Every structure is written in C-alpha cells, then in structure tokens.
N, C-alpha and C positions, 0 to 999 in steps of 0.2 A: 367504486373500485376502478383502477386503471384498466384500459383495454389490454388484451393479451398481446397486441402488436405494438405496445408502447416502446418507443425508441427516442432517445435524446439525440439531437443533432447539434452541431456547433453553430452558434450565431456569430461569434467573433472570438478572437484571441489577440492578446497584445502584451507587450512587456509591462511589468509592474515595477520591478526594481525597488521595492520597499521591503523592509524586514517586518512583514505583516504578522501581527500577533492575534488578531481577531477580525472577522468581517461580519457584516449584517446588512440587510436591505430594509427599505421602507415600502409602503404600499404602492409607490410609483415605480419601484424597481431600481431606484438610485442605490448605489453601493457606498457603504461606509467602512473605512479601513482604519483600524487602530494599529499603529506601528511604533517602533522604538529602536534603540541601538541593539546590536547583536548581544544576546544574553541579558538584555535589560528589560525594563518595564515600558508600558505604553507612554509615549511622550508627545505624540501627534495624532490627530484625527483628520482623515482626508475623505472628502465626498466626491464621488464620480457620478456622472450622468448615467442613465440606464443603458445607453448605447456605448459607454466606455470611452467616448471620444473627448470628453471635456472634464477637466478638474473644476468642479464648481467652487470648492474652497478647500483650503488646508489650514488647520489651526494648530499651532504649537502650544501645548498646554501650559508650559512653564513649570510643570511639576510632573512627577511620575505617577501613573495610575495603574491599578491592578485589574481593571475590568471595564467593559463598555457595553451599554445597551442602547438600542435604537427603537423608538416607538413607531407605530405605523405612519404617523404624520411627519416623521423626520426629526423628532427630538432626540438629541444625543445626551447620554448620561454616563458619567465616569465616576470611579471611586479613587480619589487621590490616596496615595500611600499614607501621607500625613501632612499636616500643616504645622508651621513653626510653633513649638512649645505646646502642641496639643496632639496627643496620640489617639484621640477618638476617631471613629470612622465617619467620614464625610461622603456626601454625594454632591457632585457638581453637574449642572446642566449647561450645555452650550447654547448660545444664541442660534436661531435657525439659520442665519446667514454665515455662521462660523466666524464671527468677528470678536468673540469673547465669551465670557461666562454670563449666563442669565441669572443664575443664583448658585449658592453653595450652602449646605446645611449639614450639621452633624446628625447622625441617626440615633444617638442616645446610648450607645454602648461602646465599650473598648474591646476590640477583638484581638486575640493573640497575634494575628498577622500584622497588626499595626506596630507591634513592638518586636517583630522579627521572628522568622523561622517557621511559621506555621501556615496552614492552608489559608489563602486570602479569601475574603468574602466574595460572594457572587451577586450580580445585579441584573434586574429585569425592568421592563417598563410596559405600560398598557396604553391603549388608544386614548385614554383621558389625560395622558401626560403625567401619570403618577409613577414614581420610582419605587422599586422593591429591592431590599438588600437582605441577604441571608448570610450569617457568619457565626462561627463559634464565638461565644462570649466570655470564655475563660472560666465559666462556672465549673465547680468540681463535680457536678452531676452529669457532665457531658452534654448539656443542652446547648442549643444554638438559638439565636434570635432571628426572627423574620420581621422586618420593619417596612411599613409602607409610608411614604411621604406624600403629602398632597401635591396637587399640580402646581401650586404657587411656590413650592419649595420653602414654606415657612412654618410647617407644622407636621407632626407625626400623626397619621390616621390611626395606626394601631401598632402594637408590638406583640407578636405571638412567639411561642416557643415550639421547637421540635427537638427530638433527641438525636444527636449525632453531629457530624461535621458536614455542612453543605458543600457540594462541589459543582452544582449546576442548578439553574432555575429557569422556569418558563412561566409566562402569564397568559391566561386565556382571555377570550373576548369579554367575559363577565367580570374580570378582575380577580379571579382566583389564582393563587400562586402555587405552582408545583415545584417542590424543592427535592432534589435528589442528592444523595450523599452516602456516607458510610458511618457505621459504628464499629467499635473494637470490642471483641469478646475473647479474652485469653489470647491476645495478639493476632486474632483472626479478624479481617475486615469483612463486614457484612453490609451489603447495600440496602438502601431504603429509598422510598419515594413517599413524600408527604404532601397532602393537599391542604392549603389554608384557604378557607372560604373568603369571599369578597369583604365580609365584615370583620375578618380577623379571627373568627372562631375556627376550631379544629375541624378538619375534614377527615379523610382517611389517612392512615399511616400504614404503609405496606412494606414488609420485609421482602426484598428481592432475592430469589433463589440464586445460589452460587456464592462461593467464598473468594475473597481477595480480588474482587473485580470492582474497583471504585468507579462510580458513574463519571463519565467525562462530558456527557451532553444529555439534555432532555428536550424533547420537542412535542408539540401538540398539533392534532388535526382538528378539523372543524366540528367533529362529533364529540370532542372532549377526551379522546383517547390520548394517553401519554406514551411516548416512545423513548426508551432510555438506552443509551449506548454504554456498555461496560466492557472495555477491552474488546475481545472478539465475540461478544454476545450482545444481541439486540433483544430487548424485552419490551413487550407491549402491556400496558396497564389500562383497563377500561375505567369508565367514570365512577364505578363503585370501589375502585382500588384493587381489583382482582387482576393478577397476572394471567393474561390469556395466551400469550405466545412467548417463547424464548428460542431464538434462532442464532446459530453460529454464523458469523460473517468472516471467518478466517482472519481475524485480526482487523481492527479498525482504528484509524487515527481520529477521524472526525465524522459527524453525522448531522443531518438536517431532515426535517419532515415538512411535506407540503400539506395544504388544507385537505387534500384527498386521502391523506394517510400514507402516501408513498414515502418510504424511507430511503435516503441517499447516504451512502457510506463510502468514504475514501479508505482504500486498503493498499498497503505496500506489499509487494511480492518480489522475492529474488528468484523465484522459480515459477514456471508456468502453471496457471490454473485454467480451468475451462471457462471460456468467455461466451457471452451470448449477445448478439447484436452489437459487436464491437465496432466503434467508429475510428479506432486507432490501432496501431500495431505496437508490439512489445519492443522494448529496448532493455539494456542492462538495468536491473533494479527499477522496473517500471512501477508507476502508480496505477491503481485500478479504481474505477468508480462503479459501485454496485447499487442497483435500484431494486428494492423489494416492495411489492404491493401491500395493501392493507392486511392481507392474509399471509404475508411474508413469502408469497410466491416470487420466484426470481423473474423480474421483468427485463433486466439488462445488466450485463457486466462488461464494461468496456475499458480498454487501456486508455488512460488520459493522454490524448495526443501531445507528443513533445515533452512528456514529463520524465523526471528521474528522481528517485528517492535519494535524499542526502540529509544534510543537517536540518534542512527546512521540512517541517511536517505540513502536509497539505491542509488547507482550510476549506470549508464548504458552507454555503448558505443558500436557502431557497428564496425565490421571489414570486411575483405575481404569475398566475397561470402555470404553475409547476416549472417555472424557469429555475435554473441552477447556476450558481457562481462557484468556481473552484479557483483557488490560488495554490500553485504548485511550483516546485523547482524545475528548471528547464534542463533538458539534455542537449546534446550537440545537434540534434535534428529539429529542435523547435523552430518553427517558422510562423511568426504571427500573421494573422489574416488582415490586420489593420494596424495602423499607427495610432498609439494612444498618447496621452500627455507625458509619459515617462520615457527616458532614453532607452535605447536598446541595451540588452545585457548579454551575458554569455552563459556558459555551462554553470548550473547551480543558481543563477539569478532567478528571481521569481517572475511568474507570468500569470496573467488573468485569463480564464477561460469561461465564456458565457454559453450556456446550453439551454435548449428548451425542447419540448416534445415535437417531433417532426417525423411523421410516418414516411416521408420521402427521403429521410437521411440515408446516405450511402453507408451500408454496413459491409464489413470486409469478411469474406469467407476465409481468407488466409491471413492470420493475425500474428503468427510468431514462428520463428525458426530458432531452435536451440540445439546445443550439443546433446547428442543422444544419450550420453552417460550422466552428465551433471544437470541436464535440463536448464542450463544457464544460457541466456542470450549473449551473443557476441560474435566477433569475426569467426569465419570457418576456415578450415585447412583442407587441402586436397585429400580426398579419400576418407574424410571424416564421416562417421555415421551421425546423421542429424535427424531431428524430429521436427515435423511441421505440425502446428496446432491451428485449429479454426473450427469452422462449421460448414457442413455440406461438402466435405472434401472427398467423400467416398461412401461405400455402403454402410448401412446401419450396423450390420454384423461384420466384425473385422475379418480380414483375410490375410493369413500369413503365407507368404510366397515360399517357394522351394528352389533349390539349386543343386546341381550335381557337378562332379568333376568336369564333365563334358559340356554342361549347360549352365551359364551364369544366372544370377538372379534376374528376373525379367524387368524390363523398363515400362511395361504395361501390365496392370492386374486389376480385375473387377471394374474395368472402365476408368481406372485412375492412371494418370501420367504426370510426372514431375520433370521439369527441364531446368537446366542451369545454362543460361545464355543460349537457349534453344536446343541444347543437347539433352536427350532423355537420360535419366539417371536410374540406377537399379533400385527397385522397391523391395523392402523387407516386410512391411506391414502396411495395410491400407484400411482405413475406417473413416466414418463420418467426421470425427473430430481430430484424428491423428494419423499421420503418415510417417513411417520410418524409412529413410532413404539414405543412400551412400553418395556423397558428393563426388563428382568425376575427378579422376586423378590428374587430369590435365588442366585444372584450374591454375591460374597464374597468381602467385603471391604478389601483393602490392597493387592489385587491381580489384575492382568490384565485380561481383557476379549477380546476375538477375535471375531470381528463382520464381518460377510460375508453376501452377498446378492446374489440372483439368479433370473433370469427372463427367463421364458420358459425353465428351466433346464440349462441355461447357467450361470455359476458362475462369479461373479465379483472378483476383488481383495478384500482382507480383510483389515480391520483397527484394530489396537490394542489400547485399552484405559485403563488407570488405573480405578479401581473401588474404590469409596470413600463412606464414611458413608452417606453424603448428598451433594447435589449440587443444592441449591435452586435458583429458578428464578420465577418471576411473569409474567404472560401473560399481554402483553400491546397491545394497539390499534395502536401505532405509533413508538414503540421502546423506548418510555419514559413514557408516561401516561398509568397507569394501566387500563386494561380492568376491570372496576369496576361497581358495581350496588349500587345505593343509597338505603336508607332504604325504600323508597316508591316503590321500584321495577323498577324505571327508570334508564337508563344508565348514569353514571357519565361523564360529559364533561365540557368544558370551558363554554358553554352556559347553562349547567345544573349542577352547582356545588352542593355538599352535604352541608347541614347546619352543622356548627360546633357543635360537640357533638353528632351527629347522627351516626348510624352504617352503615358502608360501607363494601360491600363484594368484595373481590378480589380472583383470582384463581392463583394457583402456581403448580409447579411440582418440583421433586427432593428433597423433604423434608425427605427422608429416610424411614426406616422401619415402618410398621404399624402392629398392633396386633389385632386379629390373622392374620397370613400371608395369603393373599388372593390368589386365583387362578389367574394365569397370564391372563390378558385380561378381567377379570370379572367386571361387574358393581357393584358399591358399594351399599349395601343394608342395611336396618335396621335389627338389631341394628348396629349402625355405629362402625366400627373398630376405633382404636385410634392410634395417632402418638406415636412412641416410644421416639422420641427426642423432647425436649422442644422447643417451638417456641416463639419468641418475635419479636416485630416490633418497630424500632426506626427511627427517622429522623436524617439527618446529613446535615451540612452546611460546605462546603469545601472552604477554603481560600488557597492562595498560601502556599504550604508546610504543611498545617495542615487541619484536618477535625474534627469538633466538633459534638458530638452526642447529639441530643435533638430534640424533646421530646421523651419519651417512650410512645407508644400508648397502650391503654387498649385493649387487645385481648379477645373477648368474645367467639370465637370458632376458633380452628385451627386443621384441621384434614381432613380425606378423604371427597371428595365432593360427596354428596348423588346422586346416580343414574348416575354418570359419571364413566369412567373407573378407576379402582384402579391404582393410580399413579397421578391422578389429585387431588389437594388439594384445600380446601376452607378455607379462613381466613376472619373472621368478626372482624372488629376493629372500635373503636370509634375515629372519626377524630377530629383534632383540626386545627385551622388556622395556617398554616406553609408553607412557600414558598420554602423550600428545598426539596431534594430528600429523599425518604424513602427506607429502606431495611428490608428484613426479615432475622432474625438472628437465627442460630442454634448453638449448642455447638462448632462446629469446622468450620463453614462456614457462609457466608452471601450472600444474593442475590445481583445482580446489582441494583443500585438505580432506583426508579420509582417515578412517581408523582400521586397524587390524587387531583382533583379539589375541593376546599372547599370555600364556600362563604366568602367574605370579607378577603381573604388572600392576 
C-alpha cells in the first residue's frame, strides 16, 4: 500500500503537438504514442526516450489501425483496420527499431468492426512477445473471440470465447488475459470482466455492478487484482473474480494502475472540487488527476498544471516505479519545463507531463479562485464575491463573519487574512478548505491582481487573476436552478413555480461598479447605490452548433441588494413560461445559464 504522504511531483513537461490517440510505456520507461489525423484512426507510432528529450523513432504505418499494445520489452503491436480484399482481423508487429513491420498475421475471425460501424477489437501483449486480440465475432449468440498469437507471429496459440462485446484488455505476468466489456439485456448495458487462463481455458466471468457504464480501461497490479474504469466508477476485482470495491471518481476519462495497486484517473471538472496535495492551480475547465490507493483511499487529487479540457481527452499511462505520463490539452498558462522534440504549440495543443512520487514536491495551499455564485474559474470584477479553495486555509470548523450598518465585514477572522495586491479584503466565511471573500472595489479592470492568503501568520502561495469590468453569475440552489424568491415571498422550486407574469427575485454577483463607490465589506443601505453598467436578462435555447436568444425579460430592478454586502446584487424580473436557460447580460459579459421554475412551462 502506498504511504499516506504519497505525492506526485512533476519531473518534466513539454509540448507534444500530436493528435495522440493512445499512449503506453515499456519496462524502461520509454513512451509510445499512437497518433493520427483529427477524427481519424492511428496512422503513426512514435517512441520517445524516458526523459522525453529524444524521439527515438517515428513510423508511419501506411495503413489505419484501431489499437496499439506495447509489451515490457518495447515490442509494438497494432490492429490494422483491414488489408486490401480481406476484411479479417490482422495483428501487425513493428520492428524494435521502428523501421518497418516484423510480421503481420490474421487472427482467424471476421469482426463486425472490420466491415464498419461497430466496436473495434482490443489488443494486448505479454512479456514473451505474444499478442492477444479480443473482439465481437458477429455470432448471433453475442459471443466474442479472444485469440493469442505466438511470439513469432506465425501461429494461433488458442482461440477462446467470452460472452459480450470487449472494450478493454490487460495481460498479467503469467499470460492470463483479462477482458472487460459489456452485454446488452433489454437495451441495458451490463459490464463484465472475464479472465482467460494462460492455456486459453476459461477462468472467472464476473458481472460488474451498475448499468450503462461500459468499461473504458482495465489495469492489473502485481497481486493479480484487476481495476476497471467505467465512466465515473472505479471497480476492483480480486484474483477470484469477486468485486471488492466500487468507488465513484466524479467522472473519469482515462485510468492506469501501477504494480502497487494505485489507480490514476484523469477527470474533467468545470467546477471546483476539493483537491488534496495539489501541485497545480485551477483554470477554466481544468483537468484533474486523482490517485487512489489499493483500498481506494484518496492519496492525491491535483490540477494538471497547464491543462484545459477541450476537444482532446487526456490520456494516461504508468511506468516504472509508479511514474505517470499524462497527455493533455494546454491552456494559455502552460509553460513547459523543457524543450522536447516537437515544436511549441498554443491553446488546445497537446503537451506531455511526466510525474513520479516525490515527498518533497511543492504542494499548493491555495489552488483555485472562482466566482462565488457559479464556482467557475475566470477573471474577476471589482466587488465580486469570490471563493478561494485549497487546504490549510483556515480553521477546521468554519467561521461565518458578521457585519452591521456601522461595522463592515472584517478583513481578519479566526487568524485568516486575504489580500488583493496587498490590500486586505472583507471575509464572509473562513474554513480549512474554503474562504468566501469580497474583491476590493478599487481593483482596476484591464490589469492583473495578485491574491494571497494567510492563516495564523503563515502565508500561502498567491494566485494572479485578470481584472475585468464585470463577471456576472447568479446564485443557484443546485448549479442550474436560480436561488429565487417568488412574488409572494416563497422560494421558487419545481413544486412551487412562479405564476407567469409575476415578479421573481434572483441574486447575483460580479455585475461591476456601483455608484457611489462603497466601502469594502459594507452593507448596502438606503438610499440605494446604482449599477454603473446596464443589466438585461434574456432566455436562450441551444441546438447543435447554434443558440437562439429569446425572450427578453422585463427587469424591474437590477442593482445592489439592500442590507447585504456590497457586491451582492438583486434582480427583479417578470417571468414568462419558457423552458430554456436564462442569462444575465452586461455590455461585455454574460452569466452562465440558469433556470427559474414557472407554472405551465
């Protein structure tokens, strides 16, 4: 089991600038990248040295392939989509120096994927140089074939059958094949994990709990335990075929397992989640890397430094000594630690990140600053209520501060202080992992602000954020539905919708400057200050590739919320029956969409 102080640190990062489709490592730590055209199949294999500095070789296949496997000795195996005039499934092995094909051989069955439209076969390899292919064979009984080829690539060792459609495969040190996939029962997808013994005889066949979660990856540790990633669920299966653990990972794109049984999962989040031992800070649409111990205890959750979720889904592979390789899409803040063999890219281009356990890795107490209403990372506006996330930011038990008409919200509470460019800011809530604070009103749009925190006089790292004129967001009850009050004073909900044509009140922040400029942290009093920027509210209905704006809501009031902290805004609007999302618009920004429950919509 990994130590409780397990922490990954960055060994190096560099631009990759390949449309990577799959990655794998060998026992030396060398990295193999299967890549191809955007939206296409694998057409090239690239081998990089373990330090990432040298491209050892790159081979253009001359055909399209649907999968790649790498054995511990560096043998590379691919499944060509087809060969001319032959739709049977082939395996091709590359020469170790990447100069061509060592051999190619049909596996002995025709899979539906070879003639279009269905799940492609999956491929694995063992330390003896034998290739394993699993794929649906088109049989009416829903069976799939598992085929092992000998190391010379001139004979089939065995052909076994499993029930279902394979989607992932892994091979253990004894030559046993673990095939994960799904079966269909009354249009419900049920996951399975099957073990085929080294001689091709049947091992266990386990139905995995949960529906409509097709396995995307399977990995093995040194004890023979299998780890299966199925959407947002990680499931562990012991050598007898018993599911021992099933753990939610809040959505997962890819996973890998090291020999100690630690599971590494890449996760996309558009909102903040609690991180542990983070070595990076958040950005808009950040990628996360989560590490779970053999007992699924949380060892680390870190933002992937410099990453941004986009069209590219991150890839992950483990190497020797629990090292980890991640390929992700870059955000505007990505700064490589070294030059690699590929040219520099820009926003959305792929980069390579190599990590390994490092007890001295610098972890960041302050990891994220987000809009206090939407919890979305991005530029901040003067007077915006913002939320800071991290670890060790304040007391374990949260403290909610107080203010009166005569006394603003304090800039110090329970030993906590937050500064913007050195200016202490009003605190609304302080706790170990979260601080709610109001950005000073005298921040200057168009410039950056440096945000720092301290607890009991111990300073955190600082975050830098652009300052903009406005960054609107509406407070919600569940991330979508606005925290809204109906005209009769009751709270708006599915069971208590507002009558069409009535006035509904919502609350927001980030609407920009108000006049006169208030004291930081002061409660809004009569006579009410006024918004400097014009506010409108519109509905939108989005279809593929387009969004249509309608209707425009009548706003009867939009401005500072009476007797709340300056920075909290109140918007009163006349609602209509409309099933789409609504946004608050300012001259240069709009809020994320939100909903209001209206009768008969």
